[in-house]
N, CA, C, O and CB atoms as a CASP TS submission, in Angstrom:
PFRMAT TS
TARGET T0000
AUTHOR 0000-0000-0000
METHOD Language model
MODEL 1
PARENT N/A
ATOM      1  N   UNK     1      25.881  34.850  -9.571  1.00  0.00           N
ATOM      2  CA  UNK     1      25.106  35.299  -8.438  1.00  0.00           C
ATOM      3  C   UNK     1      26.032  35.421  -7.243  1.00  0.00           C
ATOM      4  O   UNK     1      26.863  34.548  -6.993  1.00  0.00           O
ATOM      5  CB  UNK     1      23.932  34.337  -8.144  1.00  0.00           C
ATOM      6  N   UNK     2      25.881  36.502  -6.514  1.00  0.00           N
ATOM      7  CA  UNK     2      26.666  36.718  -5.309  1.00  0.00           C
ATOM      8  C   UNK     2      25.822  36.398  -4.098  1.00  0.00           C
ATOM      9  O   UNK     2      24.654  36.778  -4.028  1.00  0.00           O
ATOM     10  CB  UNK     2      27.191  38.160  -5.239  1.00  0.00           C
ATOM     11  N   UNK     3      26.405  35.706  -3.152  1.00  0.00           N
ATOM     12  CA  UNK     3      25.717  35.420  -1.898  1.00  0.00           C
ATOM     13  C   UNK     3      26.309  36.300  -0.816  1.00  0.00           C
ATOM     14  O   UNK     3      27.529  36.375  -0.669  1.00  0.00           O
ATOM     15  CB  UNK     3      25.828  33.916  -1.516  1.00  0.00           C
ATOM     16  N   UNK     4      25.470  36.949  -0.076  1.00  0.00           N
ATOM     17  CA  UNK     4      25.922  37.839   0.984  1.00  0.00           C
ATOM     18  C   UNK     4      26.387  37.046   2.188  1.00  0.00           C
ATOM     19  O   UNK     4      25.683  36.151   2.656  1.00  0.00           O
ATOM     20  CB  UNK     4      24.813  38.802   1.385  1.00  0.00           C
ATOM     21  N   UNK     5      27.555  37.366   2.689  1.00  0.00           N
ATOM     22  CA  UNK     5      28.084  36.722   3.892  1.00  0.00           C
ATOM     23  C   UNK     5      28.148  37.722   5.042  1.00  0.00           C
ATOM     24  O   UNK     5      28.779  37.453   6.065  1.00  0.00           O
ATOM     25  CB  UNK     5      29.483  36.126   3.621  1.00  0.00           C
ATOM     26  N   UNK     6      27.504  38.866   4.883  1.00  0.00           N
ATOM     27  CA  UNK     6      27.551  39.901   5.903  1.00  0.00           C
ATOM     28  C   UNK     6      26.567  39.603   7.025  1.00  0.00           C
ATOM     29  O   UNK     6      25.466  39.104   6.794  1.00  0.00           O
ATOM     30  CB  UNK     6      27.255  41.265   5.291  1.00  0.00           C
ATOM     31  N   UNK     7      26.979  39.914   8.221  1.00  0.00           N
ATOM     32  CA  UNK     7      26.077  39.793   9.358  1.00  0.00           C
ATOM     33  C   UNK     7      25.171  41.018   9.371  1.00  0.00           C
ATOM     34  O   UNK     7      25.627  42.145   9.176  1.00  0.00           O
ATOM     35  CB  UNK     7      26.866  39.655  10.706  1.00  0.00           C
ATOM     36  N   UNK     8      23.907  40.786   9.599  1.00  0.00           N
ATOM     37  CA  UNK     8      22.982  41.907   9.679  1.00  0.00           C
ATOM     38  C   UNK     8      22.329  41.896  11.048  1.00  0.00           C
ATOM     39  O   UNK     8      22.306  40.878  11.739  1.00  0.00           O
ATOM     40  CB  UNK     8      21.914  41.843   8.551  1.00  0.00           C
ATOM     41  N   UNK     9      21.804  43.042  11.419  1.00  0.00           N
ATOM     42  CA  UNK     9      21.080  43.129  12.680  1.00  0.00           C
ATOM     43  C   UNK     9      19.823  42.267  12.576  1.00  0.00           C
ATOM     44  O   UNK     9      19.165  42.228  11.536  1.00  0.00           O
ATOM     45  CB  UNK     9      20.721  44.613  13.026  1.00  0.00           C
ATOM     46  N   UNK    10      19.511  41.592  13.648  1.00  0.00           N
ATOM     47  CA  UNK    10      18.318  40.742  13.672  1.00  0.00           C
ATOM     48  C   UNK    10      17.095  41.590  13.335  1.00  0.00           C
ATOM     49  O   UNK    10      16.882  42.650  13.923  1.00  0.00           O
ATOM     50  CB  UNK    10      18.147  40.051  15.062  1.00  0.00           C
ATOM     51  N   UNK    11      16.301  41.114  12.391  1.00  0.00           N
ATOM     52  CA  UNK    11      15.077  41.809  12.003  1.00  0.00           C
ATOM     53  C   UNK    11      15.251  42.873  10.941  1.00  0.00           C
ATOM     54  O   UNK    11      14.259  43.399  10.436  1.00  0.00           O
ATOM     55  CB  UNK    11      14.476  42.425  13.185  1.00  0.00           C
ATOM     56  N   UNK    12      16.499  43.211  10.583  1.00  0.00           N
ATOM     57  CA  UNK    12      16.760  44.221   9.557  1.00  0.00           C
ATOM     58  C   UNK    12      16.972  43.555   8.206  1.00  0.00           C
ATOM     59  O   UNK    12      17.726  42.586   8.122  1.00  0.00           O
ATOM     60  CB  UNK    12      17.988  45.076   9.931  1.00  0.00           C
ATOM     61  N   UNK    13      16.332  44.039   7.143  1.00  0.00           N
ATOM     62  CA  UNK    13      16.536  43.447   5.818  1.00  0.00           C
ATOM     63  C   UNK    13      17.998  43.562   5.377  1.00  0.00           C
ATOM     64  O   UNK    13      18.672  44.550   5.669  1.00  0.00           O
ATOM     65  CB  UNK    13      15.619  44.124   4.785  1.00  0.00           C
ATOM     66  N   UNK    14      18.469  42.542   4.673  1.00  0.00           N
ATOM     67  CA  UNK    14      19.815  42.571   4.109  1.00  0.00           C
ATOM     68  C   UNK    14      19.794  41.860   2.763  1.00  0.00           C
ATOM     69  O   UNK    14      18.884  41.080   2.483  1.00  0.00           O
ATOM     70  CB  UNK    14      20.847  41.910   5.073  1.00  0.00           C
ATOM     71  N   UNK    15      20.799  42.128   1.927  1.00  0.00           N
ATOM     72  CA  UNK    15      20.879  41.484   0.620  1.00  0.00           C
ATOM     73  C   UNK    15      21.380  40.059   0.814  1.00  0.00           C
ATOM     74  O   UNK    15      22.477  39.832   1.325  1.00  0.00           O
ATOM     75  CB  UNK    15      21.811  42.279  -0.349  1.00  0.00           C
ATOM     76  N   UNK    16      20.558  39.114   0.399  1.00  0.00           N
ATOM     77  CA  UNK    16      20.879  37.695   0.505  1.00  0.00           C
ATOM     78  C   UNK    16      21.688  37.250  -0.712  1.00  0.00           C
ATOM     79  O   UNK    16      22.654  36.499  -0.579  1.00  0.00           O
ATOM     80  CB  UNK    16      19.590  36.853   0.637  1.00  0.00           C
ATOM     81  N   UNK    17      21.289  37.715  -1.901  1.00  0.00           N
ATOM     82  CA  UNK    17      21.973  37.375  -3.149  1.00  0.00           C
ATOM     83  C   UNK    17      21.715  38.470  -4.181  1.00  0.00           C
ATOM     84  O   UNK    17      20.726  39.199  -4.097  1.00  0.00           O
ATOM     85  CB  UNK    17      21.501  35.991  -3.686  1.00  0.00           C
ATOM     86  N   UNK    18      22.621  38.575  -5.157  1.00  0.00           N
ATOM     87  CA  UNK    18      22.436  39.560  -6.218  1.00  0.00           C
ATOM     88  C   UNK    18      22.987  39.004  -7.529  1.00  0.00           C
ATOM     89  O   UNK    18      23.842  38.118  -7.536  1.00  0.00           O
ATOM     90  CB  UNK    18      23.128  40.903  -5.856  1.00  0.00           C
ATOM     91  N   UNK    19      22.484  39.538  -8.624  1.00  0.00           N
ATOM     92  CA  UNK    19      22.942  39.134  -9.955  1.00  0.00           C
ATOM     93  C   UNK    19      22.639  40.267 -10.928  1.00  0.00           C
ATOM     94  O   UNK    19      21.845  41.161 -10.634  1.00  0.00           O
ATOM     95  CB  UNK    19      22.259  37.797 -10.415  1.00  0.00           C
ATOM     96  N   UNK    20      23.281  40.215 -12.087  1.00  0.00           N
ATOM     97  CA  UNK    20      23.035  41.176 -13.154  1.00  0.00           C
ATOM     98  C   UNK    20      22.635  40.414 -14.407  1.00  0.00           C
ATOM     99  O   UNK    20      23.184  39.351 -14.698  1.00  0.00           O
ATOM    100  CB  UNK    20      24.286  42.065 -13.415  1.00  0.00           C
ATOM    101  N   UNK    21      21.684  40.954 -15.141  1.00  0.00           N
ATOM    102  CA  UNK    21      21.255  40.351 -16.387  1.00  0.00           C
ATOM    103  C   UNK    21      20.026  41.060 -16.921  1.00  0.00           C
ATOM    104  O   UNK    21      19.382  41.828 -16.208  1.00  0.00           O
ATOM    105  CB  UNK    21      20.973  38.868 -16.196  1.00  0.00           C
ATOM    106  N   UNK    22      19.707  40.801 -18.170  1.00  0.00           N
ATOM    107  CA  UNK    22      18.541  41.434 -18.786  1.00  0.00           C
ATOM    108  C   UNK    22      17.297  40.619 -18.448  1.00  0.00           C
ATOM    109  O   UNK    22      17.063  39.561 -19.032  1.00  0.00           O
ATOM    110  CB  UNK    22      18.720  41.558 -20.331  1.00  0.00           C
ATOM    111  N   UNK    23      16.508  41.113 -17.513  1.00  0.00           N
ATOM    112  CA  UNK    23      15.258  40.425 -17.158  1.00  0.00           C
ATOM    113  C   UNK    23      14.025  41.152 -17.692  1.00  0.00           C
ATOM    114  O   UNK    23      12.915  40.625 -17.623  1.00  0.00           O
ATOM    115  CB  UNK    23      15.151  40.287 -15.644  1.00  0.00           C
ATOM    116  N   UNK    24      14.219  42.365 -18.227  1.00  0.00           N
ATOM    117  CA  UNK    24      13.078  43.120 -18.763  1.00  0.00           C
ATOM    118  C   UNK    24      12.922  42.958 -20.263  1.00  0.00           C
ATOM    119  O   UNK    24      11.912  43.380 -20.826  1.00  0.00           O
ATOM    120  CB  UNK    24      13.227  44.586 -18.432  1.00  0.00           C
ATOM    121  N   UNK    25      13.914  42.348 -20.929  1.00  0.00           N
ATOM    122  CA  UNK    25      13.808  42.093 -22.359  1.00  0.00           C
ATOM    123  C   UNK    25      14.207  43.241 -23.254  1.00  0.00           C
ATOM    124  O   UNK    25      13.960  43.198 -24.459  1.00  0.00           O
ATOM    125  CB  UNK    25      12.442  41.716 -22.676  1.00  0.00           C
ATOM    126  N   UNK    26      14.836  44.294 -22.679  1.00  0.00           N
ATOM    127  CA  UNK    26      15.216  45.448 -23.513  1.00  0.00           C
ATOM    128  C   UNK    26      16.691  45.428 -23.927  1.00  0.00           C
ATOM    129  O   UNK    26      17.192  46.408 -24.478  1.00  0.00           O
ATOM    130  CB  UNK    26      14.922  46.738 -22.766  1.00  0.00           C
ATOM    131  N   UNK    27      17.386  44.317 -23.664  1.00  0.00           N
ATOM    132  CA  UNK    27      18.793  44.119 -23.999  1.00  0.00           C
ATOM    133  C   UNK    27      19.738  45.038 -23.221  1.00  0.00           C
ATOM    134  O   UNK    27      20.878  45.258 -23.632  1.00  0.00           O
ATOM    135  CB  UNK    27      18.991  44.331 -25.474  1.00  0.00           C
ATOM    136  N   UNK    28      19.259  45.570 -22.103  1.00  0.00           N
ATOM    137  CA  UNK    28      20.082  46.382 -21.200  1.00  0.00           C
ATOM    138  C   UNK    28      20.159  45.636 -19.871  1.00  0.00           C
ATOM    139  O   UNK    28      19.150  45.140 -19.369  1.00  0.00           O
ATOM    140  CB  UNK    28      19.486  47.844 -21.011  1.00  0.00           C
ATOM    141  N   UNK    29      21.371  45.560 -19.302  1.00  0.00           N
ATOM    142  CA  UNK    29      21.580  44.802 -18.068  1.00  0.00           C
ATOM    143  C   UNK    29      20.825  45.437 -16.911  1.00  0.00           C
ATOM    144  O   UNK    29      20.904  46.645 -16.691  1.00  0.00           O
ATOM    145  CB  UNK    29      23.074  44.711 -17.737  1.00  0.00           C
ATOM    146  N   UNK    30      20.094  44.611 -16.178  1.00  0.00           N
ATOM    147  CA  UNK    30      19.345  45.020 -14.993  1.00  0.00           C
ATOM    148  C   UNK    30      20.039  44.443 -13.769  1.00  0.00           C
ATOM    149  O   UNK    30      20.843  43.519 -13.893  1.00  0.00           O
ATOM    150  CB  UNK    30      17.855  44.552 -15.067  1.00  0.00           C
ATOM    151  N   UNK    31      19.741  44.975 -12.590  1.00  0.00           N
ATOM    152  CA  UNK    31      20.279  44.466 -11.335  1.00  0.00           C
ATOM    153  C   UNK    31      19.161  43.746 -10.599  1.00  0.00           C
ATOM    154  O   UNK    31      18.043  44.251 -10.497  1.00  0.00           O
ATOM    155  CB  UNK    31      20.881  45.614 -10.462  1.00  0.00           C
ATOM    156  N   UNK    32      19.473  42.563 -10.088  1.00  0.00           N
ATOM    157  CA  UNK    32      18.497  41.741  -9.386  1.00  0.00           C
ATOM    158  C   UNK    32      19.031  41.465  -7.976  1.00  0.00           C
ATOM    159  O   UNK    32      20.186  41.071  -7.809  1.00  0.00           O
ATOM    160  CB  UNK    32      18.215  40.404 -10.162  1.00  0.00           C
ATOM    161  N   UNK    33      18.186  41.674  -6.973  1.00  0.00           N
ATOM    162  CA  UNK    33      18.563  41.443  -5.579  1.00  0.00           C
ATOM    163  C   UNK    33      17.492  40.627  -4.875  1.00  0.00           C
ATOM    164  O   UNK    33      16.299  40.805  -5.126  1.00  0.00           O
ATOM    165  CB  UNK    33      18.787  42.778  -4.845  1.00  0.00           C
ATOM    166  N   UNK    34      17.917  39.740  -4.002  1.00  0.00           N
ATOM    167  CA  UNK    34      17.022  39.084  -3.056  1.00  0.00           C
ATOM    168  C   UNK    34      17.361  39.635  -1.690  1.00  0.00           C
ATOM    169  O   UNK    34      18.520  39.600  -1.277  1.00  0.00           O
ATOM    170  CB  UNK    34      17.156  37.513  -3.099  1.00  0.00           C
ATOM    171  N   UNK    35      16.362  40.147  -0.977  1.00  0.00           N
ATOM    172  CA  UNK    35      16.581  40.616   0.388  1.00  0.00           C
ATOM    173  C   UNK    35      15.722  39.802   1.335  1.00  0.00           C
ATOM    174  O   UNK    35      14.736  39.193   0.919  1.00  0.00           O
ATOM    175  CB  UNK    35      16.264  42.127   0.520  1.00  0.00           C
ATOM    176  N   UNK    36      16.088  39.792   2.592  1.00  0.00           N
ATOM    177  CA  UNK    36      15.323  39.077   3.596  1.00  0.00           C
ATOM    178  C   UNK    36      15.754  39.485   4.983  1.00  0.00           C
ATOM    179  O   UNK    36      16.683  40.274   5.151  1.00  0.00           O
ATOM    180  CB  UNK    36      15.472  37.579   3.418  1.00  0.00           C
ATOM    181  N   UNK    37      15.075  38.943   5.977  1.00  0.00           N
ATOM    182  CA  UNK    37      15.407  39.224   7.375  1.00  0.00           C
ATOM    183  C   UNK    37      15.611  37.909   8.115  1.00  0.00           C
ATOM    184  O   UNK    37      15.097  36.862   7.721  1.00  0.00           O
ATOM    185  CB  UNK    37      14.293  40.072   8.057  1.00  0.00           C
ATOM    186  N   UNK    38      16.374  37.995   9.194  1.00  0.00           N
ATOM    187  CA  UNK    38      16.557  36.844  10.079  1.00  0.00           C
ATOM    188  C   UNK    38      16.014  37.205  11.448  1.00  0.00           C
ATOM    189  O   UNK    38      16.036  38.364  11.860  1.00  0.00           O
ATOM    190  CB  UNK    38      18.058  36.421  10.166  1.00  0.00           C
ATOM    191  N   UNK    39      15.526  36.184  12.147  1.00  0.00           N
ATOM    192  CA  UNK    39      15.079  36.387  13.525  1.00  0.00           C
ATOM    193  C   UNK    39      15.990  35.578  14.446  1.00  0.00           C
ATOM    194  O   UNK    39      16.640  34.624  14.019  1.00  0.00           O
ATOM    195  CB  UNK    39      13.573  35.969  13.707  1.00  0.00           C
ATOM    196  N   UNK    40      16.023  35.968  15.681  1.00  0.00           N
ATOM    197  CA  UNK    40      16.906  35.312  16.638  1.00  0.00           C
ATOM    198  C   UNK    40      16.534  33.851  16.866  1.00  0.00           C
ATOM    199  O   UNK    40      17.406  33.044  17.189  1.00  0.00           O
ATOM    200  CB  UNK    40      16.880  36.053  17.952  1.00  0.00           C
ATOM    201  N   UNK    41      15.270  33.495  16.706  1.00  0.00           N
ATOM    202  CA  UNK    41      14.819  32.145  17.027  1.00  0.00           C
ATOM    203  C   UNK    41      14.720  31.218  15.820  1.00  0.00           C
ATOM    204  O   UNK    41      14.155  30.129  15.931  1.00  0.00           O
ATOM    205  CB  UNK    41      13.492  32.216  17.697  1.00  0.00           C
ATOM    206  N   UNK    42      15.267  31.631  14.647  1.00  0.00           N
ATOM    207  CA  UNK    42      15.171  30.784  13.450  1.00  0.00           C
ATOM    208  C   UNK    42      16.438  30.900  12.609  1.00  0.00           C
ATOM    209  O   UNK    42      16.976  31.996  12.451  1.00  0.00           O
ATOM    210  CB  UNK    42      13.936  31.171  12.606  1.00  0.00           C
ATOM    211  N   UNK    43      16.920  29.783  12.068  1.00  0.00           N
ATOM    212  CA  UNK    43      18.088  29.845  11.182  1.00  0.00           C
ATOM    213  C   UNK    43      17.707  30.230   9.752  1.00  0.00           C
ATOM    214  O   UNK    43      18.586  30.389   8.905  1.00  0.00           O
ATOM    215  CB  UNK    43      18.810  28.502  11.176  1.00  0.00           C
ATOM    216  N   UNK    44      16.414  30.380   9.472  1.00  0.00           N
ATOM    217  CA  UNK    44      15.931  30.627   8.127  1.00  0.00           C
ATOM    218  C   UNK    44      15.760  32.114   7.846  1.00  0.00           C
ATOM    219  O   UNK    44      15.482  32.906   8.746  1.00  0.00           O
ATOM    220  CB  UNK    44      14.623  29.908   7.910  1.00  0.00           C
ATOM    221  N   UNK    45      15.932  32.475   6.577  1.00  0.00           N
ATOM    222  CA  UNK    45      15.692  33.843   6.132  1.00  0.00           C
ATOM    223  C   UNK    45      14.203  33.989   5.848  1.00  0.00           C
ATOM    224  O   UNK    45      13.600  33.144   5.185  1.00  0.00           O
ATOM    225  CB  UNK    45      16.549  34.197   4.867  1.00  0.00           C
ATOM    226  N   UNK    46      13.622  35.061   6.354  1.00  0.00           N
ATOM    227  CA  UNK    46      12.191  35.295   6.205  1.00  0.00           C
ATOM    228  C   UNK    46      11.963  36.609   5.465  1.00  0.00           C
ATOM    229  O   UNK    46      12.903  37.362   5.209  1.00  0.00           O
ATOM    230  CB  UNK    46      11.487  35.315   7.587  1.00  0.00           C
ATOM    231  N   UNK    47      10.710  36.872   5.127  1.00  0.00           N
ATOM    232  CA  UNK    47      10.333  38.108   4.435  1.00  0.00           C
ATOM    233  C   UNK    47      11.170  38.317   3.179  1.00  0.00           C
ATOM    234  O   UNK    47      11.726  39.395   2.973  1.00  0.00           O
ATOM    235  CB  UNK    47      10.486  39.310   5.368  1.00  0.00           C
ATOM    236  N   UNK    48      11.259  37.293   2.346  1.00  0.00           N
ATOM    237  CA  UNK    48      12.083  37.342   1.143  1.00  0.00           C
ATOM    238  C   UNK    48      11.407  38.227   0.087  1.00  0.00           C
ATOM    239  O   UNK    48      10.223  38.081  -0.214  1.00  0.00           O
ATOM    240  CB  UNK    48      12.326  35.909   0.585  1.00  0.00           C
ATOM    241  N   UNK    49      12.202  39.145  -0.461  1.00  0.00           N
ATOM    242  CA  UNK    49      11.705  40.065  -1.475  1.00  0.00           C
ATOM    243  C   UNK    49      12.666  40.090  -2.652  1.00  0.00           C
ATOM    244  O   UNK    49      13.879  40.176  -2.464  1.00  0.00           O
ATOM    245  CB  UNK    49      11.520  41.483  -0.892  1.00  0.00           C
ATOM    246  N   UNK    50      12.131  40.017  -3.864  1.00  0.00           N
ATOM    247  CA  UNK    50      12.899  40.126  -5.101  1.00  0.00           C
ATOM    248  C   UNK    50      12.820  41.560  -5.585  1.00  0.00           C
ATOM    249  O   UNK    50      11.726  42.095  -5.765  1.00  0.00           O
ATOM    250  CB  UNK    50      12.375  39.139  -6.188  1.00  0.00           C
ATOM    251  N   UNK    51      13.973  42.194  -5.801  1.00  0.00           N
ATOM    252  CA  UNK    51      14.039  43.574  -6.290  1.00  0.00           C
ATOM    253  C   UNK    51      14.699  43.559  -7.664  1.00  0.00           C
ATOM    254  O   UNK    51      15.743  42.934  -7.851  1.00  0.00           O
ATOM    255  CB  UNK    51      14.828  44.501  -5.294  1.00  0.00           C
ATOM    256  N   UNK    52      14.092  44.242  -8.612  1.00  0.00           N
ATOM    257  CA  UNK    52      14.674  44.366  -9.946  1.00  0.00           C
ATOM    258  C   UNK    52      14.832  45.843 -10.248  1.00  0.00           C
ATOM    259  O   UNK    52      13.858  46.596 -10.266  1.00  0.00           O
ATOM    260  CB  UNK    52      13.792  43.657 -11.030  1.00  0.00           C
ATOM    261  N   UNK    53      16.097  46.257 -10.489  1.00  0.00           N
ATOM    262  CA  UNK    53      16.361  47.653 -10.878  1.00  0.00           C
ATOM    263  C   UNK    53      16.563  47.666 -12.386  1.00  0.00           C
ATOM    264  O   UNK    53      17.510  47.076 -12.907  1.00  0.00           O
ATOM    265  CB  UNK    53      17.625  48.254 -10.121  1.00  0.00           C
ATOM    266  N   UNK    54      15.664  48.343 -13.070  1.00  0.00           N
ATOM    267  CA  UNK    54      15.711  48.440 -14.524  1.00  0.00           C
ATOM    268  C   UNK    54      16.944  49.229 -14.931  1.00  0.00           C
ATOM    269  O   UNK    54      17.132  50.363 -14.489  1.00  0.00           O
ATOM    270  CB  UNK    54      14.424  49.102 -15.082  1.00  0.00           C
ATOM    271  N   UNK    55      17.787  48.635 -15.775  1.00  0.00           N
ATOM    272  CA  UNK    55      19.020  49.286 -16.196  1.00  0.00           C
ATOM    273  C   UNK    55      18.813  50.498 -17.077  1.00  0.00           C
ATOM    274  O   UNK    55      19.684  51.366 -17.149  1.00  0.00           O
ATOM    275  CB  UNK    55      19.869  48.317 -16.908  1.00  0.00           C
ATOM    276  N   UNK    56      17.685  50.574 -17.743  1.00  0.00           N
ATOM    277  CA  UNK    56      17.391  51.709 -18.628  1.00  0.00           C
ATOM    278  C   UNK    56      16.814  52.884 -17.857  1.00  0.00           C
ATOM    279  O   UNK    56      17.242  54.022 -18.047  1.00  0.00           O
ATOM    280  CB  UNK    56      16.421  51.289 -19.727  1.00  0.00           C
ATOM    281  N   UNK    57      15.830  52.614 -16.976  1.00  0.00           N
ATOM    282  CA  UNK    57      15.120  53.702 -16.290  1.00  0.00           C
ATOM    283  C   UNK    57      15.580  53.932 -14.860  1.00  0.00           C
ATOM    284  O   UNK    57      15.385  55.018 -14.314  1.00  0.00           O
ATOM    285  CB  UNK    57      13.653  53.419 -16.287  1.00  0.00           C
ATOM    286  N   UNK    58      16.191  52.921 -14.245  1.00  0.00           N
ATOM    287  CA  UNK    58      16.577  53.023 -12.846  1.00  0.00           C
ATOM    288  C   UNK    58      15.432  52.717 -11.888  1.00  0.00           C
ATOM    289  O   UNK    58      15.621  52.715 -10.672  1.00  0.00           O
ATOM    290  CB  UNK    58      17.110  54.395 -12.568  1.00  0.00           C
ATOM    291  N   UNK    59      14.248  52.458 -12.431  1.00  0.00           N
ATOM    292  CA  UNK    59      13.081  52.146 -11.594  1.00  0.00           C
ATOM    293  C   UNK    59      13.266  50.781 -10.923  1.00  0.00           C
ATOM    294  O   UNK    59      13.778  49.840 -11.530  1.00  0.00           O
ATOM    295  CB  UNK    59      11.775  52.161 -12.442  1.00  0.00           C
ATOM    296  N   UNK    60      12.839  50.693  -9.665  1.00  0.00           N
ATOM    297  CA  UNK    60      12.940  49.444  -8.910  1.00  0.00           C
ATOM    298  C   UNK    60      11.535  48.874  -8.715  1.00  0.00           C
ATOM    299  O   UNK    60      10.614  49.562  -8.273  1.00  0.00           O
ATOM    300  CB  UNK    60      13.649  49.673  -7.531  1.00  0.00           C
ATOM    301  N   UNK    61      11.407  47.593  -9.061  1.00  0.00           N
ATOM    302  CA  UNK    61      10.159  46.863  -8.825  1.00  0.00           C
ATOM    303  C   UNK    61      10.453  45.772  -7.805  1.00  0.00           C
ATOM    304  O   UNK    61      11.461  45.074  -7.913  1.00  0.00           O
ATOM    305  CB  UNK    61       9.575  46.256 -10.160  1.00  0.00           C
ATOM    306  N   UNK    62       9.583  45.624  -6.822  1.00  0.00           N
ATOM    307  CA  UNK    62       9.797  44.628  -5.761  1.00  0.00           C
ATOM    308  C   UNK    62       8.628  43.666  -5.709  1.00  0.00           C
ATOM    309  O   UNK    62       7.469  44.056  -5.851  1.00  0.00           O
ATOM    310  CB  UNK    62       9.987  45.312  -4.388  1.00  0.00           C
ATOM    311  N   UNK    63       8.959  42.386  -5.500  1.00  0.00           N
ATOM    312  CA  UNK    63       7.971  41.312  -5.354  1.00  0.00           C
ATOM    313  C   UNK    63       8.247  40.600  -4.041  1.00  0.00           C
ATOM    314  O   UNK    63       9.327  40.040  -3.852  1.00  0.00           O
ATOM    315  CB  UNK    63       8.022  40.308  -6.564  1.00  0.00           C
ATOM    316  N   UNK    64       7.301  40.616  -3.155  1.00  0.00           N
ATOM    317  CA  UNK    64       7.469  39.953  -1.859  1.00  0.00           C
ATOM    318  C   UNK    64       6.900  38.537  -1.925  1.00  0.00           C
ATOM    319  O   UNK    64       5.784  38.332  -2.401  1.00  0.00           O
ATOM    320  CB  UNK    64       6.777  40.765  -0.729  1.00  0.00           C
ATOM    321  N   UNK    65       7.673  37.563  -1.447  1.00  0.00           N
ATOM    322  CA  UNK    65       7.241  36.175  -1.440  1.00  0.00           C
ATOM    323  C   UNK    65       6.553  35.879  -0.130  1.00  0.00           C
ATOM    324  O   UNK    65       7.092  36.151   0.942  1.00  0.00           O
ATOM    325  CB  UNK    65       8.425  35.219  -1.661  1.00  0.00           C
ATOM    326  N   UNK    66       5.369  35.326  -0.219  1.00  0.00           N
ATOM    327  CA  UNK    66       4.629  34.943   0.972  1.00  0.00           C
ATOM    328  C   UNK    66       4.577  33.420   1.010  1.00  0.00           C
ATOM    329  O   UNK    66       4.005  32.782   0.125  1.00  0.00           O
ATOM    330  CB  UNK    66       3.188  35.568   0.982  1.00  0.00           C
ATOM    331  N   UNK    67       5.174  32.856   2.035  1.00  0.00           N
ATOM    332  CA  UNK    67       5.215  31.404   2.212  1.00  0.00           C
ATOM    333  C   UNK    67       4.182  31.020   3.257  1.00  0.00           C
ATOM    334  O   UNK    67       4.158  31.563   4.362  1.00  0.00           O
ATOM    335  CB  UNK    67       6.641  30.919   2.631  1.00  0.00           C
ATOM    336  N   UNK    68       3.344  30.090   2.893  1.00  0.00           N
ATOM    337  CA  UNK    68       2.322  29.657   3.844  1.00  0.00           C
ATOM    338  C   UNK    68       2.608  28.260   4.319  1.00  0.00           C
ATOM    339  O   UNK    68       1.855  27.718   5.129  1.00  0.00           O
ATOM    340  CB  UNK    68       0.934  29.726   3.223  1.00  0.00           C
TER
END
């Protein structure tokens, strides 16, 4: 897993981490990304979204995490 060390503009989504592996079960490597945003008043990453790019079709599926 790669962790992003890039500075992003406050409020703009950026890649937090990425990895490659077969998550769809078709024995073809897929790309997995976690994206999120930072705000000026918090050290935490917010609006976390999991993106999976299917290695066979190229289709991207996104799952947004809602923390209460």
